[in-house]
N, C-alpha and C positions, 0 to 999 in steps of 0.2 A: 504494500499500500505505500508505505512512504516512499520506497522506489521509485514508482508509477507519480507521487505527486515531486518525487525532483526530475526526473525527467521529461512531465510538463512545464513545472518551471522553467526547464533552459532549451526547449523546442523551440521559442522563438528566435533566442540566440544562434541555435544550434540549424535556422531557418538560413538568419541573415549570415553565418559561413558561407557556408549550400552556395547563395546567389554573389558572392565574391571569389568563392573560386570559383564558379563559372564562366562568370563577370571577367577575371584577369585570364584563366586558358581562353578564353574566347579574343580579349585582347591582343596574347602572346600570340596568338593561332592567324590574327589581322595584322598584326606587326610582321608578323615571320611572313605572312603570305609580300605582302605589298612591297618588304623588302624583297624579294624573291623575283618578282617582277619585274621591280625597279635592275635590279644588278641582271636579266635577262634584254632590257631595253636598252642595257646605258653598253652590254656585247652585243648585240644588236645592231646597234645607229654606229657603237663608234666601227664595226668592222664593214658593216657600208658607205663610211666616209672613206674609208684607207682604200677600199678596193674603188671608189667612184675616183678619188688623187693618183689613183696608177694611172690616171688614163688622162686625165681632164688637169690642166695647170690648174693648180692655185690661186683665185683671182687677187688672195690674202693670205696675211698668218696671226696667228693671235699676237706673235709678238707689231705686226703693225697694227690693230686692233685697239690695245693697248695704249700705240703713242699717240692715237684719234681721238679716245679718250682723253686721256690728260691733256690734248690739245683744247675738246671741247669744255671740258670742267675747269681753265685757263684761261678762259677768253677767246682762244685760238679757230676763229673759227674754222682755217685753213692748213692744220698742222702740216709742216716740210717731210711728205710721205712722197720717195724720189723709187719708184717699184716698177717693173716692166721686166713681166717673163720671158725667157730666150731659152728655145730648145739646144738638148747638152750639141749638136749638131754643130752649132754656132758660135760655141764656148771653146777658148783656145784647151789644145791638150795640157796647156803650161799650168793652167788655171788650172786643173781639176788633181795634177799629179801635187801643184804647192799645196792646196787645203789637205789632202792625203797624208801630204812629208808632213806638214805643220802639224796638222789634229789627232789623225787615225794611224797608222804606219800600216796596221792590221788588218782596214779595212774590207782586204779584197778576201781575209781570208776566214772575217770571225763570224759570228747568227747575229750580232747586234749589241754583243755585251764581250771587253774584253777585261778578264777573270783575270788573268794574272797583275794587269793595269789596277786594276778594281783592289788587287789585295794589295801591292804595293803602296797604294793610293792610303789605307788604311796603315799601314806601318810607318807613315811616316811620320799617320797625322799624331799613333800611339806615343809616337819618336822624339819630335819638337815641336808636337802640336799645329803645324804648318797643314794647312789646307787646300788640297790640289787634286783639280779634275780628271777623270780616267774616264768620263762620258767619251762613249762612241760617237764619229758620224750622224750614226744612225737618231742616237738617243739623240744627239744638240738635234737634227732635226726632228722628231717626233716632240723636242719641246717647243723650238719656234714656231715649229708650224699651230701644236692644238696646246699647248699651256704656258702656264705663265714662268716669270722670272727668280722672283723667288724663291727659295729651295726650304723642300718643307716634307715629312715621311710621305705626305698624301703627292705630290710635285713627284718625285722619285718612284713612288709604285705606277702611278696615270704612265708618265713618261718611260718607263719598263715592258707598261702594256703597250701602246703605239710601239714602241721600238716592234719589240715583238708581231705584230700585226705585220708594219712594213718589213719585217725579213720574209714573212712569210708570204704575200702576194705583190710584191713588187722588189727591183731585181736591182741587185747593188746599182748598177748605170743609173736605173731611176730614182733610187737614194741619194745618188751625189746628185743625178740633174735639180729635180728639189729644194736638199741643200743648195746649192752653188746661187740660186735664184731666191732665198727668202732671207739668208743668213747675212748680219747687218753690218757691212763696210764703214762705217760711218753714221756720226748724228743723223736718223732717217734717210740713209740710204741701204735699200736691200739689195741683195741679189748685184752679182756680178754684173749684169748691162748698168744696166744704173753705174754701179761704181767706175765703170772703164771711161765713158762719157763722162762720170764726173771727174776724174782725179787726173784720167790719159786726155782725153778730148778723140776716141776711139773707141770701135763695137769689142766687144769682147775678144772673138776669134782672134783681133789681131795685137792684141797682149800679147806681151815681152814673159820668158824667161823670170828677167830680172821684177817688171811689170808685177806680173802674178804670186811674184816670193813675197813683193813687198806689199800686194793687201789682203793676204795670207798671213801676214807677220801679225797686222791686229787684232785678226777673229776674235784673239780670249775678251778684247775690252776696246769692243771701238768704237768706243764712248771716251775710254781715258788713253786710246794712241790715237795719232791718226796717218793718212798715206801721204795728206797734202804737206806737211810739216815731220815729217819725221823724224824723232827725239836718236840719239847715235846708239839706244839701247836697239827700239824699231831696226834700224838698218843691221846691225847686226847683227840681232834674229833671222833681218832677207836675208841676209848670207847664210847664215847655216840652212837657212829650208832651201837656200839653192844646192848645198852640197848635199843634204841630202834629196837633191833632186835627178840629180845627180849617184847616190848613190843608190837607191829604188830601180833607175831606168827608165827608158819614154815610152818602155812596153812595158810597164806595173802595171797599166791599171785595162788592158788591154780584151782580156778575157774578162771583163765585168757580164 
């Protein structure tokens, strides 16, 4: 009798507890389902975008869009962005070899990631606290085309994802072609076509070996270093790139 009274007394609390448990379970299921479909949508859209850009020249890039937005925020309604696509056949072979010599000499051989360079960069950071870049040309292209500049784990993860997709769906020659067209060579100067015209007054197909090396020399920090007025460091770096180009040989990128 007493037991029945106690059970009846706590019955409303039990009902509330059961309802809360069911509600919590429904909420978890709803969140899980939403997350699942969000991931599926992101994967599908990113794959479609990468496949689309395999055949179509990018009309812009994430970095160019950021530059435009900054200009609008600062009331500069027409920020100076110089960009014009040019096919690989109209780019000097010296230019392609120069960026590979400067940025990613293992480009023809890796699958988007240079794990040896990554390991060396980690060891160097542990030893002296210095942060050294270890991104491949594929990773740099993914970042410039799709993502943002500031470092974060989220950006690095997305960069790895897009680099992975590009290595699957694009040939190496396409990755290099896009990189040469969207890389920033100066403040607001995107792509080798604009860089060749602005700095040397010529089409990119006519770039000489030394001009290509000079353009490649500023790639790590194009807003800090200048092609028009190269510092002693940039001049020395350009000469070093030329030596690396000689070591690699003119036929190094023939079979991309």
